[in-house]
C-alpha positions as CSV (number, residue, x, y, z in Angstrom):
1,M,-20.6,-35.5,-54.4
2,A,-20.9,-33.7,-57.7
3,V,-22.8,-30.8,-58.9
4,T,-24.8,-31.1,-62.1
5,K,-25.1,-28.1,-64.3
6,K,-27.6,-27.1,-66.9
7,G,-27.0,-29.5,-70.4
8,G,-26.4,-32.4,-68.3
9,T,-22.3,-31.8,-67.4
10,K,-21.1,-32.2,-63.5
11,R,-18.6,-31.0,-62.1
12,P,-17.2,-31.5,-58.5
13,A,-18.1,-29.9,-55.6
14,P,-15.8,-27.1,-53.9
15,A,-13.7,-28.2,-51.8
16,S,-13.5,-26.7,-47.8
17,L,-11.6,-23.8,-46.9
18,P,-9.1,-26.4,-45.0
19,A,-8.4,-28.6,-48.2
20,L,-8.1,-25.5,-50.0
21,A,-5.1,-24.5,-47.9
22,E,-3.4,-27.9,-47.5
23,E,-3.6,-27.8,-51.6
24,L,-2.1,-24.5,-51.2
25,V,0.9,-25.5,-48.9
26,A,1.7,-28.5,-51.1
27,Q,1.7,-26.8,-54.3
28,P,2.5,-23.2,-53.2
29,R,2.4,-21.8,-57.5
30,E,-0.3,-24.2,-58.9
31,K,-2.5,-23.5,-56.3
32,A,-1.8,-19.7,-55.5
33,N,-5.3,-18.9,-56.8
34,N,-6.4,-20.4,-54.1
35,L,-5.1,-17.7,-51.8
36,P,-7.3,-14.7,-52.2
37,R,-10.5,-17.2,-51.1
38,L,-8.4,-18.1,-48.2
39,L,-7.8,-14.4,-47.0
40,A,-11.3,-13.8,-47.6
41,A,-12.3,-16.3,-44.8
42,L,-10.1,-14.7,-42.7
43,K,-13.1,-12.7,-40.8
44,P,-14.3,-12.9,-36.9
45,G,-17.2,-15.5,-36.8
46,C,-15.8,-17.8,-38.9
47,A,-15.3,-21.5,-37.8
48,E,-12.4,-22.5,-40.4
49,A,-10.2,-19.5,-39.9
50,T,-8.1,-20.9,-37.3
51,P,-6.9,-24.1,-39.2
52,V,-6.4,-22.0,-42.4
53,L,-4.4,-19.4,-40.2
54,H,-2.1,-22.3,-39.8
55,H,-1.6,-23.4,-43.2
56,L,-1.0,-19.4,-44.4
57,R,1.4,-18.8,-42.1
58,I,3.4,-21.8,-43.5
59,F,3.0,-20.8,-47.0
60,F,3.7,-16.8,-46.6
61,I,6.7,-18.4,-44.3
62,D,8.0,-20.9,-47.0
63,S,7.6,-18.3,-49.6
64,F,10.3,-15.9,-47.8
65,D,12.4,-18.9,-48.0
66,R,12.4,-19.8,-51.5
67,G,12.8,-15.7,-52.5
68,D,9.6,-15.6,-53.7
69,L,8.1,-12.9,-51.6
70,S,10.2,-10.3,-50.3
71,V,9.6,-7.2,-47.4
72,K,10.3,-4.7,-50.9
73,P,7.9,-5.3,-54.0
74,P,9.8,-5.3,-57.4
75,A,9.9,-2.3,-59.4
76,E,7.2,-1.2,-61.7
77,E,9.0,-1.1,-64.8
78,D,9.5,-5.0,-64.3
79,K,6.7,-7.0,-66.3
80,S,8.7,-10.1,-66.6
81,P,6.5,-13.3,-65.2
82,E,8.3,-13.4,-62.1
83,A,8.3,-10.0,-61.2
84,V,4.6,-10.0,-61.6
85,Y,3.9,-12.8,-59.6
86,A,6.0,-11.1,-56.9
87,A,4.2,-8.1,-56.8
88,W,1.3,-10.0,-56.7
89,L,2.0,-12.3,-53.9
90,H,3.3,-8.9,-51.8
91,R,0.0,-7.6,-52.1
92,Q,-1.5,-10.5,-51.0
93,Y,0.7,-11.0,-47.9
94,T,-0.3,-6.9,-47.2
95,S,-3.7,-8.0,-47.3
96,Y,-2.7,-11.0,-44.8
97,T,-1.1,-8.8,-42.5
98,A,-4.0,-6.6,-42.2
99,A,-6.3,-9.8,-41.5
100,L,-4.0,-10.8,-39.0
101,L,-4.3,-7.3,-37.1
102,S,-8.4,-7.1,-37.3
103,L,-8.5,-10.8,-35.9
104,L,-6.3,-9.4,-33.1
105,G,-8.4,-7.8,-30.6
106,H,-11.6,-7.9,-32.0
107,A,-14.6,-8.5,-30.2
108,E,-16.3,-11.4,-31.9
109,A,-13.1,-13.1,-32.7
110,E,-12.6,-16.2,-30.4
111,P,-9.5,-16.6,-28.2
112,R,-8.1,-19.2,-29.8
113,T,-8.7,-17.6,-33.3
114,Q,-7.2,-14.3,-31.8
115,V,-3.8,-16.5,-30.2
116,A,-3.4,-18.2,-33.7
117,A,-3.3,-14.5,-35.3
118,F,-1.0,-13.6,-32.6
119,M,1.3,-16.6,-33.2
120,A,1.2,-16.2,-37.3
121,L,2.4,-12.3,-37.1
122,M,5.0,-13.5,-34.2
123,E,6.0,-15.2,-37.5
124,C,5.8,-12.4,-39.8
125,V,7.9,-10.5,-37.3
126,R,10.6,-13.1,-37.3
127,G,10.7,-14.3,-41.0
128,E,10.6,-11.4,-43.4
129,R,14.2,-11.7,-43.5
130,P,16.8,-14.4,-41.5
131,G,18.0,-12.7,-38.2
132,V,15.7,-9.0,-38.4
133,F,13.1,-8.4,-36.3
134,N,10.3,-6.3,-38.2
135,N,9.5,-4.0,-34.7
136,R,7.0,-2.0,-36.7
137,L,4.6,-4.6,-37.2
138,F,5.5,-6.3,-33.3
139,H,4.2,-2.6,-32.5
140,R,1.1,-2.6,-34.6
141,A,0.1,-5.9,-32.5
142,F,1.1,-5.0,-29.6
143,D,-1.3,-2.0,-29.9
144,R,-4.1,-3.8,-30.5
145,M,-3.7,-7.0,-27.8
146,V,-3.7,-3.5,-25.1
147,S,-5.9,-0.9,-26.2
148,Q,-8.7,-3.2,-27.7
149,E,-11.7,-4.0,-25.6
150,G,-12.2,-7.3,-27.6
151,A,-8.8,-8.3,-26.8
152,A,-8.2,-11.9,-25.4
153,P,-6.4,-12.1,-22.2
154,E,-5.0,-15.4,-23.5
155,V,-2.8,-13.3,-26.2
156,L,-1.3,-10.8,-23.2
157,G,-0.5,-14.3,-21.2
158,L,1.2,-16.0,-24.3
159,L,3.5,-13.3,-25.2
160,I,4.4,-13.0,-20.9
161,G,4.9,-16.3,-20.2
162,K,6.4,-17.5,-24.3
163,F,8.4,-14.3,-25.2
164,L,9.4,-11.8,-22.2
165,D,12.2,-13.8,-21.7
166,L,14.1,-13.0,-25.5
167,A,16.1,-10.3,-25.6
168,D,14.5,-8.5,-28.7
169,V,10.9,-8.9,-27.8
170,R,11.5,-7.4,-24.4
171,Y,13.0,-4.5,-25.6
172,F,10.3,-3.9,-28.4
173,T,7.3,-4.6,-26.1
174,L,9.1,-2.1,-23.7
175,S,9.4,0.4,-26.4
176,S,5.8,0.0,-27.7
177,L,4.8,0.3,-23.7
178,A,6.6,3.7,-23.7
179,K,4.8,5.1,-26.9
180,L,1.5,3.6,-25.8
181,A,1.8,5.6,-22.0
182,K,3.0,9.1,-23.5
183,R,-0.1,8.5,-26.5
184,S,-2.1,8.6,-23.7
185,T,-0.6,11.3,-21.7
186,A,-0.8,13.3,-24.8
187,Q,-4.2,12.7,-25.4
188,R,-4.9,13.7,-21.9
189,S,-3.4,16.9,-22.1
190,A,-5.0,17.9,-25.5
191,A,-8.1,17.0,-23.7
192,Q,-7.4,19.5,-21.0
193,R,-6.8,21.7,-23.3
194,G,-10.1,21.8,-24.8
195,T,-8.3,20.8,-28.3
196,G,-10.0,17.5,-29.0
197,G,-7.4,15.1,-27.7
198,S,-6.7,14.0,-31.2
199,S,-4.3,10.7,-31.1
200,N,-0.6,11.1,-32.1
201,G,-0.4,7.7,-33.5
202,L,1.9,5.0,-32.5
203,D,5.1,6.2,-33.9
204,A,7.4,2.7,-35.0
205,G,10.6,5.2,-35.0
206,A,12.6,2.7,-32.7
207,G,13.3,0.6,-35.2
208,E,16.5,-1.7,-35.1
209,G,17.2,-4.7,-36.9
210,A,13.8,-3.9,-38.7
211,G,13.6,-4.4,-42.6
212,K,13.0,-1.4,-45.3
213,G,10.3,0.4,-44.8
214,S,9.7,-1.0,-41.3
215,D,10.4,2.6,-39.7
216,G,8.5,6.1,-40.2
217,E,5.0,7.4,-39.2
218,A,1.7,5.0,-39.1
219,S,0.2,4.1,-42.4
220,D,-3.4,4.6,-43.1
221,D,-4.1,0.9,-42.3
222,E,-2.7,1.7,-38.8
223,A,-4.7,5.3,-38.4
224,A,-7.6,2.8,-39.3
225,E,-6.5,0.5,-37.0
226,A,-6.1,2.9,-33.5
227,A,-9.5,4.1,-34.3
228,G,-11.1,1.0,-32.9
229,E,-13.7,0.8,-35.4
230,D,-13.9,-3.0,-34.4
231,G,-15.0,-2.9,-30.8
232,G,-13.5,0.4,-29.4
233,R,-10.7,1.1,-27.1
234,V,-10.4,0.1,-23.5
235,S,-10.4,3.3,-21.2
236,P,-7.4,4.9,-20.1
237,H,-7.6,3.8,-16.6
238,D,-7.9,0.0,-18.3
239,L,-5.1,0.5,-20.3
240,A,-2.9,2.0,-17.6
241,R,-3.6,-1.2,-15.9
242,T,-3.0,-3.8,-18.2
243,L,0.3,-1.9,-18.9
244,H,1.7,-1.5,-15.5
245,D,0.6,-5.4,-14.9
246,L,2.9,-6.4,-18.3
247,L,5.4,-4.0,-17.0
248,A,5.4,-5.6,-13.6
249,E,5.4,-9.1,-15.0
250,M,8.8,-8.1,-16.6
251,P,12.3,-8.8,-15.0
252,P,14.7,-5.8,-15.1
253,M,17.1,-7.5,-17.8
254,P,16.8,-10.2,-19.7
255,A,18.9,-13.6,-19.6
256,G,22.3,-13.1,-20.8
257,L,23.0,-9.5,-20.8
258,A,23.0,-9.6,-16.8
259,A,25.4,-7.7,-15.1
260,P,28.9,-9.0,-14.1
261,R,29.3,-10.4,-10.1
262,P,31.3,-7.7,-8.6
263,A,35.3,-8.8,-8.1
264,A,35.7,-10.1,-4.4
265,A,38.1,-8.0,-2.4
266,G,41.8,-8.7,-2.5
267,G,44.2,-10.5,-5.1
268,K,43.6,-13.6,-6.1
269,A,45.4,-16.5,-7.6
270,A,46.1,-17.5,-11.1
271,G,44.1,-20.6,-10.6
272,E,41.0,-18.7,-9.1
273,A,41.0,-16.5,-12.1
274,G,40.4,-19.7,-14.3
275,E,37.4,-20.6,-11.8
276,E,36.1,-17.0,-12.2
277,G,36.1,-18.0,-16.3
278,E,34.0,-21.0,-15.8
279,E,31.3,-18.8,-13.7
280,A,31.2,-17.0,-16.9
281,E,30.3,-19.6,-18.7
282,E,27.4,-20.7,-16.8
283,Q,25.2,-17.4,-17.1
284,P,22.9,-18.2,-19.8
285,A,23.5,-17.1,-23.4
286,L,21.3,-14.1,-24.9
287,Q,18.2,-15.3,-26.3
288,S,16.1,-13.7,-29.4
289,W,13.1,-14.3,-31.3
290,C,14.4,-13.6,-34.5
291,G,17.3,-15.8,-34.1
292,A,20.3,-13.4,-34.7
293,A,21.8,-13.8,-31.1
294,E,22.1,-17.2,-31.6
295,L,23.3,-17.4,-35.4
296,G,25.7,-14.3,-34.3
297,L,24.4,-12.0,-36.6
298,V,24.4,-9.2,-34.4
299,V,26.6,-7.5,-32.4
300,A,25.5,-4.6,-29.3
301,A,25.4,-1.4,-30.3
302,N,27.3,0.9,-28.9
303,T,25.0,4.1,-28.0
304,R,27.6,6.4,-27.3
305,E,29.9,5.5,-30.4
306,G,31.0,9.2,-30.6
307,A,33.1,11.0,-33.3
308,R,36.5,10.5,-32.2
309,Q,36.3,6.9,-31.6
310,R,34.5,6.2,-35.0
311,K,37.7,7.7,-36.4
312,R,40.2,6.0,-34.4
313,Q,38.5,2.5,-35.8
314,R,38.7,4.1,-39.3
315,L,41.8,4.5,-39.4
316,A,43.1,1.3,-37.7
317,A,41.3,-0.4,-40.6
318,E,43.0,1.0,-43.1
319,V,46.5,0.2,-41.8
320,A,45.6,-3.1,-41.1
321,A,46.7,-6.5,-42.5
322,A,44.7,-8.2,-45.3
323,A,43.9,-10.8,-42.9
324,A,43.0,-8.7,-40.3
325,A,40.9,-6.5,-42.8
326,A,38.9,-9.5,-43.9
327,E,38.0,-10.9,-40.7
328,A,37.2,-6.8,-39.7
329,A,34.9,-7.3,-43.0
330,A,33.3,-9.7,-41.9
331,A,32.4,-8.5,-38.4
332,G,30.9,-5.7,-40.1
333,Q,28.4,-7.5,-41.5
334,Q,27.0,-8.0,-38.2
335,Q,23.6,-5.9,-37.4
336,R,24.2,-3.6,-34.8
337,A,21.4,-4.2,-32.4
338,K,20.0,-2.0,-29.5
339,W,18.6,-5.0,-27.7
340,A,21.8,-6.7,-27.3
341,N,23.0,-3.8,-25.7
342,R,22.5,-4.1,-21.5
343,K,22.8,-0.3,-21.5
344,A,20.1,0.5,-24.2
345,Q,17.4,-2.5,-22.6
346,H,18.5,-0.9,-19.0
347,R,17.3,2.6,-20.4
348,I,14.6,1.5,-22.3
349,Y,13.3,-0.4,-19.0
350,S,13.9,2.6,-17.3
351,D,11.7,5.1,-20.0
352,A,8.6,2.4,-19.6
353,W,8.3,3.0,-15.9
354,L,8.5,7.0,-16.8
355,A,6.1,6.9,-19.1
356,L,3.4,5.0,-16.9
357,L,3.9,7.4,-14.4
358,Q,2.8,10.0,-16.5
359,M,-0.1,8.6,-17.1
360,D,-3.6,9.3,-15.3
361,L,-3.1,6.0,-12.6
362,P,-6.7,4.4,-11.1
363,E,-6.1,4.4,-7.1
364,D,-5.2,0.5,-7.4
365,V,-2.5,0.7,-9.8
366,Y,-1.1,3.9,-7.5
367,K,-0.5,1.7,-4.6
368,K,1.1,-1.2,-6.2
369,V,3.8,1.1,-7.9
370,L,4.1,2.8,-4.5
371,A,4.2,-0.3,-2.7
372,R,7.4,-1.8,-5.4
373,M,9.2,1.8,-5.4
374,H,11.6,0.8,-3.0
375,D,12.2,-2.5,-4.3
376,L,11.8,-2.9,-7.9
377,I,11.7,0.7,-9.7
378,I,14.2,2.5,-8.1
379,P,17.0,0.1,-8.3
380,S,15.9,-0.6,-11.8
381,M,16.0,3.3,-12.8
382,V,19.0,4.8,-15.3
383,K,18.3,7.9,-12.7
384,P,16.6,7.0,-9.8
385,V,16.1,10.8,-9.0
386,L,13.6,11.6,-11.9
387,L,11.3,10.1,-9.7
388,A,10.8,12.4,-6.9
389,D,8.5,14.7,-9.3
390,F,6.0,11.9,-9.4
391,L,6.9,10.9,-5.5
392,T,6.2,14.3,-4.6
393,A,3.2,14.9,-6.3
394,T,1.7,11.8,-4.4
395,L,2.6,13.4,-1.0
396,D,-0.2,15.5,-1.4
397,K,-2.8,12.3,-1.7
398,G,-2.1,12.2,2.3
399,G,-2.6,8.7,4.2
400,L,-1.1,5.7,3.2
401,T,-0.4,7.1,-0.3
402,G,1.5,9.8,0.8
403,M,3.3,7.4,3.1
404,L,4.4,4.9,0.7
405,A,5.7,8.2,-1.4
406,L,7.3,9.4,1.1
407,N,9.1,6.2,1.4
408,G,10.6,6.5,-1.9
409,I,11.6,10.1,-1.5
410,F,13.6,8.4,1.8
411,E,15.3,5.9,-0.8
412,L,16.1,8.9,-3.1
413,V,17.6,10.8,-0.3
414,T,19.5,7.8,1.7
415,K,20.8,5.9,-1.6
416,H,20.7,8.4,-4.5
417,G,21.7,11.8,-3.7
418,L,18.6,13.1,-3.6
419,E,18.3,16.6,-1.6
420,Y,15.2,17.0,0.2
421,P,14.8,19.6,3.0
422,H,11.7,19.3,3.7
423,F,11.3,15.6,4.5
424,Y,10.4,15.4,8.2
425,R,8.1,18.3,7.3
426,R,5.8,16.2,5.1
427,L,6.0,13.6,7.3
428,Y,4.8,15.3,10.4
429,G,1.9,16.3,8.0
430,L,0.9,13.5,7.9
431,L,0.3,12.1,11.4
432,T,-3.1,13.3,11.7
433,P,-5.8,11.4,14.2
434,E,-7.2,9.9,11.1
435,A,-4.1,8.0,10.9
436,F,-5.3,5.8,14.3
437,H,-8.4,4.3,11.9
438,A,-6.8,4.2,8.9
439,K,-7.5,0.5,7.1
440,H,-3.7,0.0,6.4
441,R,-2.4,1.5,9.4
442,T,-0.1,-1.4,10.3
443,R,2.0,-0.5,7.3
444,F,1.7,3.5,7.8
445,W,3.1,3.3,11.3
446,A,5.8,0.7,10.6
447,L,7.1,2.9,7.7
448,A,6.7,6.0,10.5
449,D,8.8,4.5,12.9
450,A,11.7,3.4,10.4
451,F,12.0,6.9,9.2
452,L,12.0,8.3,13.2
453,A,14.9,5.5,13.9
454,S,17.4,7.3,12.2
455,G,20.3,8.9,15.0
456,M,20.5,12.3,12.5
457,V,17.1,13.6,13.0
458,P,17.4,17.1,14.7
459,A,16.4,17.8,18.3
460,Y,14.0,19.9,17.7
461,T,12.1,18.2,15.4
462,A,12.4,14.8,17.5
463,A,10.2,17.1,20.1
464,A,7.9,18.4,17.4
465,F,7.1,14.7,17.2
466,V,7.2,13.7,20.4
467,K,4.2,16.6,21.1
468,R,2.5,16.1,18.3
469,L,1.8,12.0,19.0
470,A,1.3,12.9,22.6
471,R,-1.5,15.6,21.5
472,L,-3.0,12.7,18.8
473,A,-2.8,10.1,21.9
474,L,-5.4,12.2,24.0
475,A,-8.4,11.0,20.7
476,A,-6.6,8.2,19.9
477,P,-8.4,4.6,20.4
478,P,-6.7,2.7,22.7
479,A,-4.4,0.8,20.9
480,G,-3.8,4.2,19.0
481,A,-2.6,5.6,22.4
482,L,0.0,2.5,22.8
483,L,1.3,3.3,19.6
484,A,2.0,6.7,20.5
485,L,3.3,6.0,23.7
486,G,5.8,3.3,22.1
487,F,7.0,6.4,19.6
488,M,7.3,8.8,22.0
489,H,9.6,7.0,24.1
490,N,11.3,6.0,20.7
491,I,11.9,9.5,19.7
492,G,12.9,10.7,22.8
493,E,6.8,22.4,28.4
494,D,2.3,24.9,26.6
495,V,3.3,27.0,24.2
496,Y,3.8,24.1,21.2
497,D,1.5,24.9,18.3
498,Y,0.0,21.9,17.2
499,A,-1.5,23.4,14.2
500,E,1.9,24.4,12.8
501,P,2.7,22.3,9.7
502,D,6.5,23.3,10.1
503,P,8.3,21.1,13.0
504,A,10.6,23.5,13.3
505,A,8.5,26.3,14.4
506,S,6.3,24.2,16.6
507,R,8.0,25.5,20.1
508,A,7.8,21.8,21.0
509,L,11.2,22.2,23.0
510,E,9.4,25.1,25.0
511,S,6.4,23.1,25.9
512,S,6.1,20.1,28.0
513,L,4.6,16.5,27.9
514,W,1.6,17.3,30.2
515,E,-0.6,15.4,27.8
516,L,1.8,12.2,29.9
517,E,-0.1,12.8,33.1
518,A,-3.3,13.1,31.3
519,L,-2.8,9.8,29.7
520,R,-2.0,8.1,33.2
521,C,-5.6,8.5,33.9
522,H,-6.6,6.7,30.7
523,H,-10.3,4.6,30.7
524,S,-7.8,2.1,29.4
525,P,-5.7,0.6,32.1
526,Q,-3.4,-1.0,29.6
527,V,-2.9,2.6,28.2
528,A,-2.3,3.9,32.1
529,A,0.2,1.5,32.7
530,Y,2.6,2.0,29.7
531,C,3.0,5.2,30.2
532,S,5.7,4.0,32.8
533,V,8.4,3.6,30.2
534,L,8.6,6.9,30.1
535,D,9.4,7.5,33.8
536,K,13.2,6.6,33.0
537,D,16.0,8.4,32.3
538,L,15.9,8.5,28.0
539,R,18.9,9.9,28.2
540,D,20.8,6.7,29.4
541,R,20.2,4.9,26.0
542,K,22.4,2.1,27.7
543,K,20.0,1.5,30.2
544,T,16.8,2.1,28.1
545,S,16.1,0.2,24.9
546,E,14.0,1.2,22.6
547,V,10.0,0.3,22.7
548,D,9.4,-2.9,20.1
549,V,5.9,-0.4,18.5
550,G,5.2,-3.7,16.1
551,E,3.1,-5.5,18.7
552,A,0.8,-2.3,18.8
553,L,0.8,-1.7,15.3
554,G,-1.8,-4.3,14.9
555,A,-3.5,-3.9,17.8
556,G,-7.4,-2.8,18.2
557,Y,-10.2,-3.3,20.3
558,A,-10.8,-6.7,19.7
559,S,-7.3,-7.8,20.5
560,M,-7.0,-5.4,23.9
561,I,-10.2,-7.3,24.6
562,V,-9.0,-10.9,23.8
563,S,-6.0,-9.9,26.3
564,E,-8.1,-8.5,28.8
565,V,-10.4,-11.6,29.0
566,S,-7.4,-14.3,28.9
567,R,-5.4,-12.4,31.9
568,R,-5.5,-14.0,35.3
569,L,-6.9,-12.5,38.2
570,K,-4.9,-12.8,41.4
571,Q,-8.2,-11.2,43.2
572,V,-11.6,-10.7,41.4
573,P,-13.4,-7.4,42.2
574,T,-16.8,-7.8,43.7
575,A,-19.4,-5.0,43.2
576,F,-22.6,-4.4,45.7
577,Y,-25.4,-2.7,45.2
578,R,-28.0,-1.8,47.5
579,T,-30.4,-2.1,44.2
580,P,-29.5,-4.0,41.1
581,P,-29.0,-1.1,38.5
582,E,-31.6,-1.6,35.3
583,A,-29.7,1.2,32.9
584,L,-26.0,1.8,32.2
585,F,-26.7,5.3,33.1
586,A,-29.3,6.4,35.8
587,D,-30.1,10.2,34.7
588,A,-33.0,9.8,32.1
589,A,-31.8,13.0,30.4
590,C,-28.8,11.2,28.8
591,A,-30.8,9.5,26.8
592,A,-31.1,12.2,23.8
593,D,-27.6,11.6,23.7
594,W,-27.7,7.9,22.9
595,A,-30.2,7.6,20.7
596,G,-31.3,4.3,19.6
597,W,-29.6,2.9,22.7
598,A,-31.2,1.1,25.9
599,L,-29.8,2.6,28.5
């Protein structure tokens, strides 16, 4: 369709944006003037933004490959046509990456557009220089996808499903995660001090393998992004949930950097050594997004390389032969990246968890973290004892949260050399009447059983726990009384001080189990009959095995009623009344105590 101008001349109708983008890819220099118009279309709500993104991604990556575009713009003194074009193209590339970051996390951008913008950013991350990962640009993209309210969950799912198995992406994701967590903690501390909680920005200083200009403080564009002018930033609790979910989905170590299998005890024959070599070859190779690992362009950085070692290496290079010197020079051209170092990967994973645990965590994240503390977090830490402060502070919450924290401390004490002399004192304080009514009491008492099963519990401590459980059983529901009796049997005079928080000072050894006689008269026949387990000589452990408290962990009124109803009776008791009863309590004076009930 043609458009008629004044004077009778005709000109062709303007081409669509996808057509302009195709022309730009086919003729990059001849159609370079299409570029500003295409960049202007990269706005939220534009229906043609996604196909335009696809073609612009191809154009800019090809420009890097052809040498038309570089990370650093040409010198201002150079006025040659090639230099002018390169400087102009560099400015367009800067506008391109800014537009991609603006789309990522924008409330008005469609999920498919955000996914396309993220993929285009990831191409920029690895396409600026061969085998180099632009971590600064990646930090900015990660900040947008987890901190903006309008971020599409499909973008985070793409990062988890496609990229986290790659060593460089994993390393810089952990680095960004730790920085965001520390920034949130700093803002909270500043707000508590009444200083307004100003943002300290996302520092991208962990820049191994980044191109020139990829390190340093945040630019003005990054500060504008951090301000969240296009929809606002998520709350600290929502940020903590997102960071935790991302960290929990991440493997402790990327493929290709897993720890070698420990050698079996005893000597091995020469043939067995060859078999071990074949097993080592089966280990998956290190994979990276920037391609440096696959092309052999990177070697692991030695994070503990000292001055003496560097001096020895320099002297060895000086006395080497010409062939060895040439080989060393070729190896020196390789990049030294922390993301290719197993210890650095281990350390950044540990730092990310520590930074997350310093945030203001919501209650649901607290419980998720504590539930995985013993099997995921503690084994993956460089120094697990650094978790002691977090776990000790969590103990004050009490209930199941406190018991899960105590489970983490138990792991640190038994496996990592933590000295915590007040362990059983804190466990003693968690045994309260509310423990029999808690929602997660099964998990609570299972952990308590594991802690008290140790043969190293002092006698006075065991006596104090027996007395406390006996006192709790008097007011506990029938299922709780059964559970307490099982504990009393397995663990093991009235001056006993129930209110004393320290079991060593409770004087339990000077007391007696008079509560047991009261429990023999319990209204529940199951509780009264169960008291017989304590009639045996508990000192002879060969004849008296421990009671399995697992059956009582999940017991309640419902299970006890079912058990009683299903029990077969040898004799059925009969009741004879001269006058049939019409009420549960004959005395009308009791009605005041049972308001709302038909007695």
